[in-house]
C-alpha positions as CSV (number, residue, x, y, z in Angstrom):
1,M,-66.9,-139.4,33.3
2,E,-63.9,-139.0,35.3
3,K,-63.9,-135.0,34.5
4,E,-67.5,-135.2,35.8
5,K,-66.1,-136.9,39.3
6,L,-63.3,-134.6,39.3
7,F,-65.6,-131.4,39.1
8,K,-69.0,-132.9,40.4
9,W,-71.1,-130.2,42.6
10,K,-68.8,-127.6,41.5
11,H,-71.1,-124.4,40.4
12,Y,-68.4,-123.3,37.9
13,Q,-66.8,-124.5,34.9
14,P,-63.6,-126.6,34.8
15,D,-61.5,-124.3,33.2
16,L,-62.3,-121.5,35.0
17,I,-61.3,-123.4,38.2
18,L,-58.1,-124.9,37.0
19,L,-57.6,-121.1,35.7
20,T,-57.8,-119.5,39.6
21,V,-55.6,-122.6,40.7
22,R,-52.9,-121.8,38.4
23,W,-52.6,-118.4,39.1
24,Y,-52.6,-118.9,42.8
25,L,-49.7,-121.7,42.6
26,R,-47.9,-120.1,40.0
27,Y,-47.7,-116.6,41.0
28,N,-47.4,-114.7,44.8
29,L,-51.1,-114.2,45.1
30,S,-53.0,-114.0,48.2
31,F,-56.8,-115.9,47.7
32,R,-58.1,-112.5,48.0
33,D,-55.7,-111.3,45.1
34,V,-57.8,-114.1,42.8
35,V,-60.5,-113.0,44.0
36,E,-60.3,-109.7,42.9
37,M,-58.9,-110.6,39.5
38,M,-62.2,-112.4,38.9
39,E,-64.0,-109.8,39.8
40,E,-62.3,-108.0,36.9
41,R,-63.8,-110.4,34.8
42,G,-67.1,-109.7,36.1
43,L,-67.1,-113.4,38.4
44,S,-68.3,-113.1,42.1
45,I,-66.2,-115.6,43.8
46,A,-65.5,-116.1,47.8
47,H,-61.9,-116.3,48.8
48,T,-63.0,-119.2,51.0
49,T,-64.2,-121.0,47.5
50,V,-60.4,-120.5,45.8
51,M,-58.9,-121.8,48.8
52,R,-61.2,-125.3,48.5
53,W,-59.9,-125.6,45.1
54,V,-56.7,-125.3,45.7
55,H,-56.8,-127.4,48.4
56,Q,-58.2,-130.1,46.5
57,Y,-56.5,-129.6,43.1
58,G,-53.2,-128.5,43.8
59,P,-52.3,-132.7,44.8
60,E,-54.4,-134.1,42.2
61,L,-52.5,-132.1,39.7
62,D,-49.0,-133.0,41.3
63,K,-50.0,-136.5,41.0
64,R,-51.0,-136.7,37.1
65,V,-47.9,-133.9,36.2
66,R,-45.2,-136.6,37.5
67,R,-46.6,-138.9,35.0
68,H,-45.1,-137.3,32.4
69,L,-41.6,-136.0,33.5
70,K,-38.4,-136.5,31.7
71,P,-36.1,-138.9,34.1
72,T,-33.3,-136.8,36.4
73,N,-29.7,-137.8,36.5
74,D,-28.5,-139.5,39.4
75,S,-26.9,-136.5,41.1
76,W,-29.3,-135.4,43.7
77,R,-28.7,-132.2,45.9
78,I,-31.0,-132.3,49.0
79,D,-31.9,-129.2,51.4
80,E,-34.3,-128.0,54.1
81,T,-35.8,-125.3,55.3
82,Y,-38.5,-123.8,57.7
83,V,-42.2,-123.4,56.9
84,K,-45.2,-122.1,59.2
85,V,-47.9,-124.1,60.0
86,K,-50.4,-122.8,62.7
87,G,-47.5,-120.6,64.2
88,Q,-45.2,-123.7,64.6
89,W,-42.1,-124.1,62.2
90,V,-42.3,-127.6,60.0
91,Y,-39.4,-128.6,57.9
92,L,-39.9,-128.7,54.4
93,Y,-37.3,-131.2,52.4
94,R,-36.6,-130.3,49.0
95,A,-34.7,-132.3,46.4
96,V,-33.5,-131.4,42.7
97,D,-30.9,-133.3,40.7
98,S,-27.8,-131.5,39.5
99,K,-29.4,-129.6,36.6
100,G,-32.3,-128.1,38.7
101,N,-34.6,-130.5,38.0
102,T,-37.1,-131.4,40.9
103,I,-36.9,-134.6,42.5
104,D,-39.6,-134.1,45.4
105,F,-40.3,-132.6,48.5
106,Y,-41.7,-133.7,52.0
107,L,-43.1,-131.7,54.6
108,S,-42.4,-132.8,58.3
109,K,-42.8,-132.0,61.7
110,T,-39.7,-133.0,63.0
111,R,-36.1,-132.6,61.4
112,D,-34.4,-136.2,62.4
113,H,-32.9,-139.2,60.5
114,K,-36.4,-140.9,60.5
115,A,-38.1,-137.6,58.6
116,A,-34.8,-137.6,55.9
117,K,-35.4,-141.3,55.3
118,C,-39.4,-140.8,55.1
119,F,-38.1,-138.4,52.3
120,F,-35.9,-140.4,50.5
121,K,-38.1,-143.1,50.1
122,K,-40.8,-140.8,48.9
123,A,-38.6,-139.3,46.6
124,L,-37.3,-143.1,45.7
125,R,-40.6,-143.9,44.6
126,S,-41.4,-141.3,41.7
127,L,-41.6,-143.0,38.7
128,H,-39.1,-140.3,36.9
129,V,-36.4,-140.1,39.5
130,S,-32.9,-141.6,38.8
131,K,-31.5,-143.9,41.7
132,P,-28.7,-141.8,43.2
133,R,-25.2,-142.0,42.4
134,V,-24.1,-139.3,44.3
135,I,-25.9,-137.2,47.2
136,T,-25.2,-133.5,47.9
137,V,-26.5,-132.4,51.3
138,D,-25.4,-130.2,54.3
139,K,-23.9,-130.9,57.7
140,N,-27.0,-132.8,59.1
141,P,-26.2,-135.7,60.8
142,A,-29.6,-137.1,59.9
143,Y,-28.3,-138.2,56.5
144,P,-25.7,-140.4,57.2
145,I,-27.8,-142.2,59.3
146,A,-30.9,-142.8,57.1
147,I,-28.8,-143.3,54.4
148,E,-27.0,-146.4,55.7
149,E,-30.6,-147.6,57.1
150,L,-32.0,-147.6,53.7
151,K,-28.7,-149.4,52.2
152,N,-29.3,-151.9,55.1
153,E,-32.9,-152.3,53.7
154,K,-31.9,-152.5,50.0
155,K,-33.5,-149.4,49.4
156,M,-30.4,-147.1,48.5
157,P,-27.6,-148.5,46.2
158,V,-25.1,-149.8,48.2
159,G,-22.1,-147.9,46.3
160,I,-23.6,-144.3,46.8
161,Q,-21.6,-141.6,47.7
162,L,-22.6,-139.2,50.3
163,R,-21.1,-135.5,50.3
164,Q,-21.7,-133.7,53.1
165,V,-20.5,-129.8,52.1
166,K,-22.3,-127.1,53.5
167,Y,-24.3,-124.5,51.0
168,L,-22.4,-126.7,48.3
169,N,-26.2,-128.5,48.5
170,N,-28.2,-124.9,48.2
171,I,-28.6,-124.1,44.6
172,G,-31.4,-122.0,45.1
173,L,-33.7,-124.8,46.6
174,T,-35.9,-123.2,49.3
175,R,-36.1,-119.7,47.4
176,L,-39.0,-120.8,45.9
177,I,-40.9,-121.9,48.4
178,K,-40.0,-118.5,50.9
179,K,-41.1,-116.5,48.3
180,R,-44.1,-118.4,47.4
181,V,-45.5,-118.5,51.1
182,R,-44.8,-114.7,52.3
183,P,-48.3,-113.5,50.8
184,M,-50.1,-116.8,52.3
185,L,-50.4,-114.6,55.7
186,G,-49.7,-118.3,56.9
187,L,-50.6,-121.7,56.2
188,K,-53.3,-123.1,58.9
189,S,-52.9,-126.8,59.2
190,F,-50.4,-129.3,58.3
191,H,-52.7,-131.2,55.6
192,T,-53.4,-128.1,53.9
193,A,-49.8,-126.8,53.8
194,T,-48.5,-130.5,52.2
195,S,-51.6,-129.5,49.6
196,I,-51.0,-126.3,48.9
197,I,-46.7,-127.3,48.4
198,S,-47.3,-130.1,46.2
199,G,-49.5,-127.9,43.9
200,I,-46.7,-125.3,44.1
201,E,-44.1,-127.9,43.0
202,A,-46.6,-129.1,40.2
203,M,-46.7,-125.6,38.5
204,H,-43.0,-125.1,39.4
205,I,-42.3,-128.2,37.7
206,I,-43.8,-127.2,34.2
207,K,-42.3,-123.8,34.8
208,K,-39.4,-125.3,34.9
209,E,-39.9,-127.3,31.4
210,Q,-39.5,-131.0,32.9
211,L,-42.4,-132.5,31.0
212,A,-41.2,-134.8,28.3
213,S,-40.8,-134.0,25.0
214,R,-43.1,-130.8,24.8
215,N,-43.3,-127.3,23.1
216,Q,-43.4,-125.2,26.9
217,S,-44.7,-121.9,25.6
218,V,-47.6,-120.7,28.4
219,Q,-50.0,-121.8,26.1
220,N,-49.5,-125.3,25.9
221,Q,-48.4,-125.6,29.8
222,V,-52.1,-124.6,30.0
223,K,-53.6,-126.9,27.5
224,F,-51.5,-129.5,28.9
225,I,-52.7,-128.7,32.7
226,H,-56.4,-129.1,30.8
227,Q,-55.8,-132.4,29.1
228,L,-54.3,-134.0,32.4
229,F,-57.8,-133.1,34.0
230,G,-60.0,-134.1,31.0
231,V,-60.9,-130.8,29.8
232,A,-61.2,-129.3,26.6
233,A,-58.8,-126.4,25.7
């Protein structure tokens, strides 16, 4: 029943839809690249159709994957980068633990303590995330203010250690998004940017083998995604 609701009114099989979504989110492809690859299989799909699928199923993949992740450790690394959306720069916050496991991301129109606070609150809500013992950030003055406010609200551990060390926080956090966004020729809206980035993050989490107790071959990754959406392998 859930599968029928997720793929209701779609003119293509669910496994084909998930294939195009996976390819787009995982590899450095444009929508038209995916269309051309499907033409090799004898299928004619408009690039706007693939785009709608990615916008719909990318965030859904991110939401479903997070229920199956192994816990992160309590040492956080946080960095932010710029992403162009509809000709304007917006800010992408990303966090990983000391082993490189993804904690969370947050897209914001501003780069201030309110945005940093929203990011921390979002990350702390994730079921797979351990409460931080130490957080490593850059010299952005917004972080100490955001953390102090969260401590006062009893949403952040009081004894947390904040390390503001330039470059130490950045262990390849932003290269993934920069590399993947380049072929997209610009993101058209804040909403669609969030949808696409959430899907990219989900596929990267799977690639990094953050799933709990699972053989992470490519075939098993595909099977796992099908199971998430109730699609037969």
